[in-house]
KEKE-3310 file (N, C-alpha, C; in steps of 0.2 Angstrom, whole numbers, plus 5000, padded with zeros to 4 digits):
npx = (5004:5003:5011:5002:5005:5007:5010:5022:5017:5019:5022:5026:5038:5045:5047:5054:5066:5071:5074:5084:5094:5094:5102:5110:5107:5116:5129:5130:5135:5137:5129:5125:5113:5097:5085:5069:5067:5057:5057:5052:5048:5036:5027:5015:5016:5018:5023:5033:5042:5045:5052:5067:5081:5091:5105:5108:5117:5117:5104:5102:5110:5103:5091:5094:5099:5112:5121:5116:5109:5106:5114:5112:5103:5085:5086:5098:5097:5087:5095:5105:5097:5091:5102:5108:5098:5097:5110:5108:5099:5106:5116:5109:5105:5117:5121:5122:5134:5143:5155:5150:5155:5159:5160:5160:5150:5139:5123:5117:5103:5090:5085:5072:5060:5049:5035:5024:5009:5002:4988:4988:4979:4975:4987:4991:5001:5012:5020:5034:5042:5057:5067:5083:5101:5117:5126:5118:5108:5097:5088:5079:5065:5055:5040:5028:5012:5010:5020:5029:5035:5049:5057:5069:5072:5075:5064:5062:5065:5055:5043:5045:5044:5031:5024:5029:5032:5045:5063:5078:5083:5089:5088:5081:5070:5062:5047:5047:5044:5049:5062:5077:5087:5099:5102:5113:5112:5116:5116:5111:5093:5076:5070:5063:5054:5047:5033:5026:5011:5009:5000:4984:4977:4973:4986:4995:5006:5020:5031:5047:5055:5070:5079:5095:5107:5122:5138)
npy = (4994:5011:5025:5039:5055:5071:5088:5097:5111:5128:5137:5129:5123:5135:5139:5128:5128:5140:5138:5130:5137:5136:5125:5109:5097:5087:5089:5102:5112:5128:5136:5125:5117:5111:5098:5094:5081:5067:5061:5049:5042:5044:5052:5059:5064:5079:5086:5097:5091:5079:5082:5085:5094:5091:5090:5087:5076:5070:5067:5057:5048:5044:5040:5030:5013:5003:4989:4978:4987:5005:5020:5030:5030:5031:5036:5042:5053:5060:5064:5072:5082:5088:5092:5101:5110:5115:5121:5131:5139:5144:5150:5161:5168:5173:5182:5195:5198:5194:5197:5209:5210:5198:5185:5172:5165:5167:5163:5156:5160:5152:5157:5155:5144:5131:5120:5109:5102:5093:5088:5078:5075:5062:5061:5074:5088:5098:5113:5122:5137:5147:5162:5162:5163:5160:5147:5147:5136:5122:5113:5098:5088:5075:5066:5053:5045:5037:5032:5045:5057:5067:5083:5095:5110:5124:5139:5142:5129:5122:5128:5123:5109:5108:5111:5103:5091:5087:5090:5098:5092:5096:5089:5073:5062:5047:5038:5039:5037:5043:5055:5063:5076:5088:5102:5112:5128:5131:5143:5160:5164:5159:5145:5129:5117:5102:5092:5077:5067:5052:5042:5034:5037:5047:5056:5060:5072:5076:5089:5096:5111:5121:5136:5142:5155:5157:5154)
npz = (5000:4996:5003:5009:5003:5009:5006:5014:5023:5019:5029:5039:5033:5032:5045:5050:5042:5046:5059:5058:5052:5039:5035:5033:5046:5049:5042:5043:5034:5027:5012:5005:4995:5002:5008:5015:5026:5031:5046:5051:5040:5035:5024:5026:5039:5045:5056:5065:5074:5067:5056:5047:5042:5028:5018:5000:4999:5012:5013:5003:5009:5020:5016:5007:5004:5011:5011:5024:5031:5035:5032:5042:5056:5063:5076:5076:5067:5074:5085:5079:5074:5085:5092:5084:5082:5095:5096:5086:5092:5103:5096:5090:5101:5105:5095:5095:5100:5091:5077:5066:5053:5049:5038:5038:5045:5038:5030:5016:5007:4997:4980:4977:4985:4986:4990:4981:4975:4962:4951:4937:4923:4910:4898:4901:4905:4916:4919:4926:4928:4928:4929:4926:4929:4921:4929:4940:4951:4951:4963:4965:4971:4967:4967:4963:4962:4951:4936:4929:4916:4917:4914:4909:4901:4890:4888:4875:4869:4875:4869:4856:4859:4864:4852:4842:4848:4851:4853:4860:4875:4892:4903:4905:4911:4911:4915:4929:4947:4958:4962:4965:4963:4956:4946:4936:4929:4912:4905:4904:4905:4903:4911:4910:4920:4917:4919:4915:4911:4904:4904:4904:4916:4930:4938:4953:4958:4968:4972:4977:4975:4974:4970:4967:4968:4959:4966)
capx = (5000:5007:5010:4999:5010:5004:5015:5024:5014:5024:5023:5030:5044:5049:5049:5060:5072:5074:5076:5090:5098:5094:5108:5109:5108:5122:5136:5130:5139:5133:5129:5123:5105:5094:5079:5066:5066:5052:5061:5048:5047:5029:5026:5009:5017:5022:5024:5040:5047:5046:5055:5074:5084:5097:5108:5107:5121:5115:5097:5103:5113:5098:5085:5097:5102:5119:5122:5110:5106:5106:5120:5110:5096:5081:5088:5104:5094:5084:5100:5108:5092:5090:5108:5110:5093:5099:5116:5106:5096:5112:5120:5105:5105:5124:5123:5124:5141:5147:5158:5145:5158:5161:5156:5161:5144:5133:5120:5114:5096:5088:5081:5065:5059:5042:5033:5018:5006:4997:4985:4988:4974:4978:4991:4992:5008:5012:5026:5036:5048:5061:5072:5090:5107:5122:5129:5113:5107:5090:5087:5072:5063:5049:5037:5021:5009:5011:5025:5028:5041:5052:5062:5071:5073:5074:5058:5062:5064:5048:5039:5046:5042:5024:5022:5031:5033:5052:5067:5083:5082:5095:5087:5076:5069:5056:5044:5049:5039:5053:5068:5080:5094:5101:5104:5116:5110:5122:5116:5105:5087:5070:5071:5056:5053:5041:5030:5021:5008:5008:4995:4976:4974:4975:4992:4996:5013:5022:5038:5050:5060:5073:5084:5101:5112:5129:5143)
capy = (5000:5017:5030:5046:5061:5078:5093:5101:5117:5133:5140:5124:5123:5141:5139:5123:5130:5146:5135:5126:5141:5133:5120:5101:5095:5082:5092:5109:5116:5133:5137:5119:5116:5106:5096:5092:5074:5065:5056:5042:5040:5044:5058:5063:5067:5085:5089:5099:5086:5074:5085:5086:5097:5087:5092:5082:5070:5066:5064:5051:5043:5042:5036:5024:5007:5001:4982:4976:4993:5011:5024:5034:5027:5036:5039:5046:5059:5064:5067:5077:5087:5091:5095:5106:5116:5118:5126:5137:5144:5147:5155:5167:5172:5177:5185:5202:5199:5192:5202:5210:5210:5192:5181:5164:5162:5169:5158:5158:5158:5151:5162:5154:5137:5129:5113:5109:5096:5094:5082:5078:5070:5058:5065:5081:5090:5104:5117:5127:5140:5151:5166:5161:5165:5155:5145:5146:5129:5120:5107:5096:5081:5073:5059:5053:5039:5033:5034:5051:5059:5074:5086:5102:5113:5131:5141:5141:5122:5120:5130:5118:5103:5109:5112:5097:5085:5085:5096:5096:5092:5096:5083:5069:5056:5043:5033:5039:5039:5046:5057:5068:5078:5095:5104:5118:5131:5132:5149:5164:5163:5156:5138:5126:5110:5099:5085:5074:5061:5049:5037:5036:5038:5053:5055:5065:5073:5081:5091:5102:5114:5127:5138:5145:5159:5154:5157)
capz = (5000:4995:5008:5007:5004:5010:5005:5020:5023:5018:5035:5043:5030:5033:5052:5051:5039:5050:5066:5057:5048:5032:5035:5035:5053:5050:5041:5045:5030:5023:5005:5002:4995:5007:5007:5021:5027:5036:5050:5052:5033:5034:5021:5029:5046:5044:5062:5065:5077:5062:5050:5048:5036:5026:5012:4995:5000:5018:5012:5000:5014:5025:5012:5003:5008:5011:5014:5027:5035:5032:5035:5048:5059:5065:5082:5075:5064:5079:5089:5075:5073:5092:5094:5079:5083:5101:5094:5082:5097:5107:5091:5089:5107:5106:5089:5096:5102:5085:5072:5061:5047:5048:5033:5039:5048:5034:5027:5009:5006:4990:4977:4979:4987:4988:4989:4978:4973:4956:4948:4930:4919:4905:4893:4903:4908:4920:4919:4931:4924:4932:4926:4930:4926:4921:4935:4945:4952:4953:4966:4965:4973:4964:4969:4960:4963:4945:4933:4924:4913:4920:4909:4910:4895:4890:4886:4868:4868:4877:4864:4851:4861:4864:4845:4838:4852:4851:4854:4864:4882:4896:4908:4903:4915:4909:4919:4936:4953:4963:4959:4969:4960:4955:4939:4935:4923:4908:4901:4906:4902:4906:4911:4912:4922:4914:4922:4910:4912:4897:4904:4903:4922:4934:4942:4958:4958:4973:4971:4981:4971:4976:4965:4971:4965:4958:4971)
cpx = (5004:5006:5007:5004:5006:5010:5016:5021:5020:5027:5028:5037:5048:5052:5055:5066:5075:5077:5083:5095:5099:5101:5106:5111:5114:5128:5136:5133:5134:5133:5128:5115:5103:5087:5076:5064:5061:5056:5058:5046:5040:5028:5020:5010:5022:5023:5032:5045:5049:5050:5062:5076:5090:5099:5107:5110:5119:5108:5097:5106:5107:5093:5088:5099:5109:5120:5115:5106:5107:5112:5118:5103:5092:5083:5094:5102:5091:5089:5103:5103:5092:5096:5109:5105:5095:5105:5113:5103:5101:5116:5116:5105:5112:5126:5125:5131:5146:5150:5153:5148:5160:5157:5156:5154:5138:5130:5117:5107:5095:5085:5074:5065:5052:5041:5026:5015:5001:4994:4985:4983:4978:4981:4991:4999:5007:5019:5028:5042:5051:5066:5078:5096:5112:5125:5124:5111:5099:5090:5080:5071:5056:5046:5030:5018:5008:5017:5024:5035:5043:5057:5063:5074:5073:5067:5057:5061:5058:5043:5039:5043:5034:5021:5023:5032:5040:5056:5073:5081:5089:5094:5081:5075:5062:5053:5046:5043:5043:5060:5070:5087:5094:5103:5107:5115:5116:5122:5110:5099:5081:5070:5064:5057:5047:5039:5025:5018:5006:5003:4988:4973:4977:4981:4993:5004:5015:5029:5040:5055:5063:5078:5089:5105:5119:5133:5147)
cpy = (5006:5022:5036:5051:5067:5083:5096:5108:5122:5136:5136:5124:5129:5141:5134:5125:5136:5143:5132:5130:5139:5129:5113:5100:5090:5086:5099:5114:5122:5133:5130:5118:5110:5104:5095:5085:5072:5059:5049:5039:5040:5051:5062:5066:5073:5089:5091:5094:5080:5076:5087:5090:5094:5090:5086:5075:5066:5064:5058:5046:5040:5038:5030:5018:5005:4994:4980:4981:4999:5015:5028:5031:5033:5040:5044:5053:5063:5067:5073:5083:5091:5095:5101:5112:5119:5123:5132:5142:5148:5152:5161:5171:5176:5181:5192:5203:5197:5198:5203:5210:5203:5188:5174:5161:5164:5163:5160:5155:5156:5157:5162:5146:5136:5122:5113:5102:5097:5088:5083:5072:5066:5062:5072:5082:5097:5107:5121:5130:5145:5155:5165:5163:5160:5153:5144:5138:5128:5114:5105:5089:5080:5066:5059:5046:5034:5036:5040:5052:5066:5076:5093:5104:5121:5133:5140:5134:5119:5122:5125:5111:5103:5109:5105:5090:5082:5091:5094:5097:5092:5090:5080:5062:5053:5038:5033:5040:5042:5049:5063:5070:5086:5096:5111:5122:5133:5139:5153:5163:5160:5148:5135:5119:5108:5092:5083:5067:5058:5043:5039:5037:5044:5051:5061:5066:5078:5083:5097:5105:5120:5129:5142:5149:5156:5158:5161)
cpz = (5000:5001:5005:5009:5004:5010:5012:5019:5022:5024:5039:5040:5032:5040:5053:5048:5043:5056:5064:5053:5041:5030:5036:5042:5054:5048:5042:5040:5027:5016:5002:5001:4999:5005:5014:5021:5032:5040:5050:5045:5031:5031:5022:5035:5045:5050:5062:5069:5073:5056:5052:5042:5035:5019:5007:4997:5006:5017:5008:5004:5018:5022:5008:5007:5007:5014:5017:5031:5031:5035:5041:5050:5061:5071:5081:5072:5069:5084:5085:5075:5080:5094:5090:5081:5090:5100:5091:5087:5101:5102:5090:5095:5108:5100:5090:5098:5096:5081:5067:5054:5045:5043:5034:5041:5044:5031:5020:5008:4998:4987:4978:4981:4989:4987:4986:4976:4967:4954:4940:4927:4914:4900:4894:4905:4911:4919:4924:4929:4929:4927:4930:4926:4926:4928:4941:4946:4954:4957:4966:4968:4971:4966:4966:4962:4957:4941:4928:4921:4916:4916:4911:4903:4895:4888:4879:4866:4870:4872:4858:4853:4861:4857:4841:4842:4852:4852:4859:4871:4886:4901:4906:4907:4913:4914:4926:4941:4958:4960:4963:4965:4959:4948:4939:4929:4919:4905:4904:4902:4906:4905:4914:4914:4920:4917:4917:4912:4905:4898:4903:4910:4925:4938:4947:4959:4964:4971:4976:4976:4974:4970:4969:4966:4964:4963:4968)
residu = (MET:LYS:LYS:SER:ARG:ILE:SER:VAL:PRO:GLN:SER:THR:ALA:ALA:LYS:LEU:LEU:PHE:GLN:ASN:ARG:HIS:ARG:CYS:CYS:VAL:CYS:ARG:GLU:PRO:ARG:LYS:PRO:VAL:HIS:ILE:HIS:HIS:ILE:ASP:GLU:ASN:PRO:ALA:ASN:ASN:TYR:LEU:ARG:ASN:LEU:ALA:VAL:LEU:CYS:LEU:ASP:HIS:HIS:SER:ASP:VAL:THR:GLY:SER:GLU:GLY:SER:GLY:ARG:ASN:TYR:SER:VAL:ASP:GLU:ILE:LEU:LEU:PHE:LYS:SER:THR:TRP:GLU:ALA:GLU:CYS:VAL:GLU:TRP:SER:SER:SER:SER:ASP:ASP:SER:ASP:ALA:ASP:SER:THR:GLU:ASP:GLU:THR:VAL:GLU:PRO:ILE:GLN:SER:PHE:THR:LYS:ARG:VAL:LYS:LEU:GLY:ASP:ASP:GLU:HIS:TYR:THR:GLN:ASP:PHE:ASP:LEU:GLU:GLU:GLY:ASP:GLN:ILE:THR:PHE:SER:VAL:SER:SER:ASP:GLU:PRO:ILE:ASP:PHE:MET:ILE:MET:THR:LYS:ARG:GLN:TYR:ASN:ARG:TRP:ALA:ARG:ASP:GLY:GLU:GLY:ARG:LEU:PHE:VAL:ASP:HIS:SER:ASP:ILE:THR:ALA:LEU:GLU:ASP:SER:PHE:GLU:VAL:PRO:THR:ASP:GLY:ASN:TRP:VAL:LEU:LEU:PHE:CYS:ASN:ASN:SER:ASP:ASP:GLU:VAL:VAL:VAL:ASP:PHE:ASP:ILE:SER:THR:TRP:SER:ALA:GLU)
# end
């Protein structure tokens, strides 16, 4: 039986990311794209205590298998989360004594970050586009209850794809139900993320997307 996925409310996501200084609770490195992880692996449980901030690398470590077990247990993630959030509280309380000119502790916020759910009818597609510059990065996490196609292309390429059903694609994944990856924009312009349902049945698609300025 498939788990019911409910998108993390924007207010909850914002509060969690703020409490964690928009950093992974494991490595705590600044300037790294992050995802929100459901600690108990129940995607419908969006209480703050069940959500942890993880970078792409550590999210893959937590959700991927290695041998007979996983790299990080639930208890470990809970400890990483509680310890880091406690340090963030202490960090904030002493911020008045910190050097205002120091850049070491600065955090980098995404250009934009959001979670969304869409329903696609048979042979229907959905697009999400962004105006980005060369070197900017898109991080994305996609899940669906039935296989879909996921693509990234420029707006011009999308117009050709919509007209002719073909064109150059920078990212092309077929028949996926889960995907987590990132993409570095090779040139300035309007970039399109495309979600396609090629089946005869309705598909529910959940995705988390963040865009980041080039360093």
